A tleap script that builds the chain and sets N, CA, C and O, in Angstrom:
source leaprc.protein.ff14SB
mol = sequence {
  NMET VAL GLN LEU GLU LEU VAL GLU GLU GLY
  SER LEU GLN PRO TYR GLY ASN ARG ALA GLU
  ILE THR VAL ARG ARG ASN GLY ASP ILE LEU
  SER LYS GLN PHE ILE SER SER GLY TYR PRO
  ALA GLU ILE ALA VAL GLU ILE GLU HIE GLY
  GLY GLN ASN ILE TYR GLU PHE GLU VAL GLU
  ALA LEU LYS GLY SER LEU PRO HIE SER THR
  THR ALA PRO SER SER CLEU
}
set mol.1.N position { 0.608 -1.218 -0.373 }
set mol.1.CA position { 0.056 -0.049 0.065 }
set mol.1.C position { 0.738 1.358 -0.046 }
set mol.1.O position { 1.713 1.523 0.688 }
set mol.2.N position { 0.422 2.237 -0.733 }
set mol.2.CA position { 1.332 3.302 -1.029 }
set mol.2.C position { 0.086 4.504 -0.560 }
set mol.2.O position { -1.101 4.563 -0.878 }
set mol.3.N position { 0.813 5.281 0.208 }
set mol.3.CA position { -0.122 6.512 0.636 }
set mol.3.C position { 0.192 7.933 0.159 }
set mol.3.O position { 1.293 8.335 0.535 }
set mol.4.N position { -0.574 8.841 -0.632 }
set mol.4.CA position { -0.048 9.760 -1.064 }
set mol.4.C position { -1.066 10.733 -0.566 }
set mol.4.O position { -2.164 10.498 -0.063 }
set mol.5.N position { -0.341 12.142 -0.862 }
set mol.5.CA position { -1.040 13.126 -0.687 }
set mol.5.C position { -1.312 14.209 -1.562 }
set mol.5.O position { -0.344 14.943 -1.760 }
set mol.6.N position { -2.459 14.534 -2.189 }
set mol.6.CA position { -2.462 15.852 -3.007 }
set mol.6.C position { -1.914 17.158 -2.458 }
set mol.6.O position { -2.138 17.134 -1.248 }
set mol.7.N position { -1.385 18.130 -2.743 }
set mol.7.CA position { -1.036 19.477 -1.886 }
set mol.7.C position { -0.961 20.365 -3.126 }
set mol.7.O position { -0.209 20.299 -4.098 }
set mol.8.N position { -2.200 21.430 -2.751 }
set mol.8.CA position { -2.463 22.518 -3.848 }
set mol.8.C position { -1.579 23.773 -2.844 }
set mol.8.O position { -1.732 24.029 -1.650 }
set mol.9.N position { -0.758 24.310 -3.719 }
set mol.9.CA position { -0.086 24.961 -2.846 }
set mol.9.C position { -0.787 26.704 -3.270 }
set mol.9.O position { -1.093 26.918 -4.443 }
set mol.10.N position { -0.903 27.405 -2.602 }
set mol.10.CA position { -1.449 29.211 -2.758 }
set mol.10.C position { -2.862 28.980 -3.456 }
set mol.10.O position { -3.302 29.879 -4.174 }
set mol.11.N position { -3.647 27.714 -3.256 }
set mol.11.CA position { -5.145 28.011 -3.484 }
set mol.11.C position { -5.931 28.739 -2.486 }
set mol.11.O position { -5.502 28.582 -1.343 }
set mol.12.N position { -6.841 29.405 -2.582 }
set mol.12.CA position { -7.814 29.721 -1.506 }
set mol.12.C position { -8.677 28.598 -1.156 }
set mol.12.O position { -9.212 28.732 -0.056 }
set mol.13.N position { -9.005 27.365 -1.884 }
set mol.13.CA position { -9.694 26.167 -1.138 }
set mol.13.C position { -8.735 24.915 -1.547 }
set mol.13.O position { -8.992 24.142 -2.470 }
set mol.14.N position { -7.733 24.853 -0.815 }
set mol.14.CA position { -6.639 23.552 -0.700 }
set mol.14.C position { -7.075 21.874 -0.628 }
set mol.14.O position { -6.477 20.832 -0.896 }
set mol.15.N position { -8.489 22.220 -0.102 }
set mol.15.CA position { -8.930 21.052 0.477 }
set mol.15.C position { -10.370 20.681 -0.602 }
set mol.15.O position { -11.087 21.534 -1.125 }
set mol.16.N position { -10.523 19.116 -0.737 }
set mol.16.CA position { -11.446 18.705 -1.176 }
set mol.16.C position { -11.435 18.747 -3.151 }
set mol.16.O position { -12.392 18.341 -3.810 }
set mol.17.N position { -10.485 19.171 -3.611 }
set mol.17.CA position { -10.417 19.093 -4.870 }
set mol.17.C position { -10.107 17.950 -5.358 }
set mol.17.O position { -9.148 17.355 -4.867 }
set mol.18.N position { -10.985 17.262 -6.649 }
set mol.18.CA position { -10.698 16.213 -7.307 }
set mol.18.C position { -9.656 16.138 -8.469 }
set mol.18.O position { -9.951 16.769 -9.484 }
set mol.19.N position { -8.633 15.542 -8.457 }
set mol.19.CA position { -7.946 15.536 -9.831 }
set mol.19.C position { -7.812 13.580 -10.046 }
set mol.19.O position { -8.080 12.672 -9.259 }
set mol.20.N position { -7.270 13.567 -11.505 }
set mol.20.CA position { -7.321 12.274 -11.352 }
set mol.20.C position { -5.950 11.934 -11.590 }
set mol.20.O position { -5.143 12.669 -12.158 }
set mol.21.N position { -5.680 10.599 -11.057 }
set mol.21.CA position { -4.090 9.985 -11.152 }
set mol.21.C position { -3.884 8.948 -11.714 }
set mol.21.O position { -4.653 8.036 -11.412 }
set mol.22.N position { -3.009 8.707 -12.534 }
set mol.22.CA position { -2.762 7.529 -13.101 }
set mol.22.C position { -1.371 6.869 -12.840 }
set mol.22.O position { -0.262 7.363 -13.043 }
set mol.23.N position { -1.744 5.405 -12.248 }
set mol.23.CA position { -1.047 4.747 -11.947 }
set mol.23.C position { 0.037 3.905 -13.201 }
set mol.23.O position { -0.437 3.427 -14.232 }
set mol.24.N position { 1.478 3.858 -12.867 }
set mol.24.CA position { 1.849 2.979 -13.922 }
set mol.24.C position { 3.074 2.206 -13.232 }
set mol.24.O position { 3.837 2.699 -12.401 }
set mol.25.N position { 3.114 0.940 -13.721 }
set mol.25.CA position { 3.894 -0.019 -13.016 }
set mol.25.C position { 4.993 -0.254 -14.432 }
set mol.25.O position { 4.460 -0.723 -15.437 }
set mol.26.N position { 6.574 0.087 -14.498 }
set mol.26.CA position { 7.276 -0.369 -15.086 }
set mol.26.C position { 6.697 0.163 -16.872 }
set mol.26.O position { 6.837 -0.540 -17.872 }
set mol.27.N position { 6.099 1.465 -16.841 }
set mol.27.CA position { 5.342 2.023 -17.744 }
set mol.27.C position { 4.202 1.504 -18.173 }
set mol.27.O position { 3.691 2.105 -19.117 }
set mol.28.N position { 3.528 0.375 -17.685 }
set mol.28.CA position { 2.300 0.265 -18.294 }
set mol.28.C position { 1.265 0.638 -17.056 }
set mol.28.O position { 1.379 0.406 -15.853 }
set mol.29.N position { 0.008 1.431 -17.941 }
set mol.29.CA position { -0.969 1.968 -16.934 }
set mol.29.C position { -1.408 0.639 -16.238 }
set mol.29.O position { -1.320 -0.434 -16.834 }
set mol.30.N position { -1.929 0.748 -14.832 }
set mol.30.CA position { -2.330 -0.192 -13.920 }
set mol.30.C position { -3.581 0.084 -13.630 }
set mol.30.O position { -4.495 -0.739 -13.670 }
set mol.31.N position { -3.747 1.980 -13.136 }
set mol.31.CA position { -5.182 2.090 -13.132 }
set mol.31.C position { -5.245 3.500 -12.922 }
set mol.31.O position { -4.285 4.034 -12.366 }
set mol.32.N position { -6.300 4.243 -13.308 }
set mol.32.CA position { -6.710 5.799 -12.851 }
set mol.32.C position { -7.881 5.626 -12.317 }
set mol.32.O position { -8.895 4.983 -12.590 }
set mol.33.N position { -7.301 6.807 -10.947 }
set mol.33.CA position { -8.459 6.919 -10.385 }
set mol.33.C position { -8.506 8.512 -9.730 }
set mol.33.O position { -7.761 9.467 -9.944 }
set mol.34.N position { -9.600 8.389 -8.919 }
set mol.34.CA position { -9.517 10.491 -8.753 }
set mol.34.C position { -9.496 10.218 -7.158 }
set mol.34.O position { -10.064 9.333 -6.518 }
set mol.35.N position { -8.594 11.346 -6.697 }
set mol.35.CA position { -8.133 11.626 -5.606 }
set mol.35.C position { -8.561 13.195 -4.866 }
set mol.35.O position { -8.417 14.173 -5.599 }
set mol.36.N position { -8.913 13.358 -3.896 }
set mol.36.CA position { -9.044 14.779 -3.271 }
set mol.36.C position { -7.649 14.967 -2.620 }
set mol.36.O position { -6.829 14.271 -2.021 }
set mol.37.N position { -7.847 16.828 -3.217 }
set mol.37.CA position { -6.542 17.415 -2.512 }
set mol.37.C position { -6.731 17.607 -1.106 }
set mol.37.O position { -7.825 18.065 -0.776 }
set mol.38.N position { -5.836 17.334 -0.139 }
set mol.38.CA position { -5.884 17.862 0.685 }
set mol.38.C position { -5.748 16.549 2.339 }
set mol.38.O position { -5.480 16.702 3.531 }
set mol.39.N position { -6.054 15.559 1.597 }
set mol.39.CA position { -6.600 14.218 2.190 }
set mol.39.C position { -5.713 13.155 1.736 }
set mol.39.O position { -5.396 13.084 0.549 }
set mol.40.N position { -5.263 12.264 2.668 }
set mol.40.CA position { -4.407 11.211 2.484 }
set mol.40.C position { -5.329 10.084 1.475 }
set mol.40.O position { -6.543 10.020 1.668 }
set mol.41.N position { -4.800 9.370 0.598 }
set mol.41.CA position { -5.108 8.747 -0.161 }
set mol.41.C position { -4.337 7.501 -0.361 }
set mol.41.O position { -3.185 7.685 -0.754 }
set mol.42.N position { -4.707 6.273 -0.180 }
set mol.42.CA position { -4.245 4.721 -0.113 }
set mol.42.C position { -4.644 4.171 -1.456 }
set mol.42.O position { -5.802 4.067 -1.861 }
set mol.43.N position { -3.088 3.687 -2.367 }
set mol.43.CA position { -2.940 3.117 -3.548 }
set mol.43.C position { -2.213 1.418 -3.501 }
set mol.43.O position { -1.074 1.211 -3.084 }
set mol.44.N position { -2.924 0.586 -3.896 }
set mol.44.CA position { -2.728 -0.720 -3.334 }
set mol.44.C position { -1.531 -0.882 -4.735 }
set mol.44.O position { -1.714 -0.774 -5.947 }
set mol.45.N position { -0.414 -1.154 -4.011 }
set mol.45.CA position { 0.866 -1.589 -5.285 }
set mol.45.C position { 1.047 -3.206 -5.093 }
set mol.45.O position { 0.722 -3.726 -4.026 }
set mol.46.N position { 1.471 -3.819 -5.955 }
set mol.46.CA position { 1.777 -5.322 -5.897 }
set mol.46.C position { 3.201 -5.274 -6.476 }
set mol.46.O position { 3.510 -4.614 -7.469 }
set mol.47.N position { 3.932 -5.946 -5.844 }
set mol.47.CA position { 5.401 -6.283 -6.079 }
set mol.47.C position { 5.367 -7.398 -7.054 }
set mol.47.O position { 5.392 -8.497 -6.500 }
set mol.48.N position { 5.309 -7.436 -8.593 }
set mol.48.CA position { 5.070 -7.969 -9.597 }
set mol.48.C position { 6.314 -9.295 -9.501 }
set mol.48.O position { 6.136 -10.508 -9.612 }
set mol.49.N position { 7.281 -8.713 -9.313 }
set mol.49.CA position { 8.742 -9.806 -9.145 }
set mol.49.C position { 9.839 -9.277 -8.541 }
set mol.49.O position { 9.847 -8.051 -8.435 }
set mol.50.N position { 10.959 -10.015 -8.031 }
set mol.50.CA position { 11.889 -9.467 -7.409 }
set mol.50.C position { 12.813 -8.565 -8.402 }
set mol.50.O position { 12.885 -8.581 -9.631 }
set mol.51.N position { 13.403 -7.881 -7.566 }
set mol.51.CA position { 14.184 -7.008 -8.618 }
set mol.51.C position { 13.746 -5.555 -8.664 }
set mol.51.O position { 13.199 -5.079 -7.669 }
set mol.52.N position { 13.974 -4.721 -9.892 }
set mol.52.CA position { 13.283 -3.156 -9.674 }
set mol.52.C position { 11.828 -3.514 -10.045 }
set mol.52.O position { 11.567 -4.273 -10.977 }
set mol.53.N position { 10.974 -2.977 -9.332 }
set mol.53.CA position { 9.559 -2.777 -9.790 }
set mol.53.C position { 9.414 -1.162 -9.673 }
set mol.53.O position { 9.381 -0.594 -8.581 }
set mol.54.N position { 9.319 -0.393 -11.097 }
set mol.54.CA position { 9.131 1.289 -10.758 }
set mol.54.C position { 7.825 1.551 -10.936 }
set mol.54.O position { 7.277 1.253 -11.996 }
set mol.55.N position { 7.067 2.226 -9.775 }
set mol.55.CA position { 6.032 2.804 -9.951 }
set mol.55.C position { 6.103 4.390 -10.212 }
set mol.55.O position { 6.891 5.195 -9.716 }
set mol.56.N position { 5.104 4.604 -11.091 }
set mol.56.CA position { 5.061 6.166 -11.576 }
set mol.56.C position { 3.363 6.834 -10.597 }
set mol.56.O position { 2.431 6.115 -10.237 }
set mol.57.N position { 3.422 7.605 -10.501 }
set mol.57.CA position { 2.105 8.325 -9.884 }
set mol.57.C position { 1.920 9.974 -10.710 }
set mol.57.O position { 2.271 11.063 -10.256 }
set mol.58.N position { 1.324 9.710 -11.900 }
set mol.58.CA position { 1.118 11.218 -12.640 }
set mol.58.C position { -0.400 11.489 -11.965 }
set mol.58.O position { -1.181 10.585 -11.667 }
set mol.59.N position { -0.664 13.020 -11.778 }
set mol.59.CA position { -1.596 13.853 -11.350 }
set mol.59.C position { -1.934 14.677 -12.356 }
set mol.59.O position { -1.072 15.440 -12.790 }
set mol.60.N position { -3.173 14.677 -12.880 }
set mol.60.CA position { -3.510 15.759 -13.949 }
set mol.60.C position { -3.669 17.156 -12.705 }
set mol.60.O position { -4.038 17.315 -11.541 }
set mol.61.N position { -3.090 17.998 -13.913 }
set mol.61.CA position { -3.400 19.702 -13.203 }
set mol.61.C position { -4.805 19.730 -12.831 }
set mol.61.O position { -5.646 18.999 -13.354 }
set mol.62.N position { -5.087 20.723 -11.770 }
set mol.62.CA position { -6.156 21.028 -11.205 }
set mol.62.C position { -6.752 21.835 -11.994 }
set mol.62.O position { -5.963 22.533 -12.631 }
set mol.63.N position { -8.260 22.091 -12.289 }
set mol.63.CA position { -8.789 23.176 -12.932 }
set mol.63.C position { -8.594 24.331 -12.529 }
set mol.63.O position { -9.166 24.583 -11.468 }
set mol.64.N position { -7.688 25.565 -13.202 }
set mol.64.CA position { -7.291 26.687 -12.627 }
set mol.64.C position { -6.259 27.005 -12.501 }
set mol.64.O position { -5.916 28.187 -12.505 }
set mol.65.N position { -5.420 25.947 -12.342 }
set mol.65.CA position { -4.021 25.690 -12.191 }
set mol.65.C position { -2.888 25.756 -13.162 }
set mol.65.O position { -2.948 25.226 -14.272 }
set mol.66.N position { -1.799 26.452 -12.696 }
set mol.66.CA position { -1.079 26.830 -14.120 }
set mol.66.C position { -0.323 25.634 -14.272 }
set mol.66.O position { -0.239 24.806 -13.366 }
set mol.67.N position { 0.245 25.503 -15.412 }
set mol.67.CA position { 0.628 23.974 -15.992 }
set mol.67.C position { 2.102 23.980 -14.922 }
set mol.67.O position { 2.719 24.976 -14.544 }
set mol.68.N position { 2.404 22.474 -14.595 }
set mol.68.CA position { 3.546 22.243 -13.749 }
set mol.68.C position { 4.461 21.247 -14.201 }
set mol.68.O position { 3.971 20.123 -14.087 }
set mol.69.N position { 5.757 21.255 -14.731 }
set mol.69.CA position { 6.259 20.707 -15.172 }
set mol.69.C position { 7.753 20.584 -13.982 }
set mol.69.O position { 8.058 21.280 -13.014 }
set mol.70.N position { 8.438 19.348 -14.626 }
set mol.70.CA position { 9.222 18.871 -13.572 }
set mol.70.C position { 10.618 18.408 -14.796 }
set mol.70.O position { 10.576 17.839 -15.887 }
set mol.71.N position { 11.725 18.950 -14.005 }
set mol.71.CA position { 13.065 18.476 -14.900 }
set mol.71.C position { 13.700 17.896 -14.293 }
set mol.71.O position { 13.463 17.986 -13.089 }
set mol.72.N position { 14.912 16.932 -14.733 }
set mol.72.CA position { 15.937 16.277 -13.616 }
set mol.72.C position { 17.211 17.566 -13.543 }
set mol.72.O position { 17.673 18.320 -14.400 }
set mol.73.N position { 17.446 17.397 -12.269 }
set mol.73.CA position { 18.905 17.905 -12.493 }
set mol.73.C position { 19.735 17.646 -13.569 }
set mol.73.O position { 19.643 16.599 -14.210 }
set mol.74.N position { 20.634 18.616 -13.850 }
set mol.74.CA position { 21.785 18.507 -14.408 }
set mol.74.C position { 23.188 18.988 -14.136 }
set mol.74.O position { 23.411 20.064 -13.581 }
set mol.75.N position { 24.268 18.033 -14.605 }
set mol.75.CA position { 25.433 17.954 -13.870 }
set mol.75.C position { 26.234 18.799 -15.023 }
set mol.75.O position { 26.131 18.625 -16.237 }
set mol.76.N position { 26.909 19.584 -14.470 }
set mol.76.CA position { 28.324 20.508 -15.031 }
set mol.76.C position { 29.521 20.099 -15.089 }
set mol.76.O position { 30.409 20.846 -15.500 }
savepdb mol mol.pdb
quit
């Protein structure tokens, strides 16, 4: 079981807004479900095999929010 919490920073209403989360394992979509901001959500994950099992949790942008992008740090 993995516990996640969707946090809205700078929102006038940081609790109760719903967003869709996509769960992937090793690049394959396992599920899509809705979670509410400001409250913990539990998502069942299964360890498929020994070794690396890579899980990704992607959350859609909430209505009215600015687009968010993440970049990996680079080394000089």
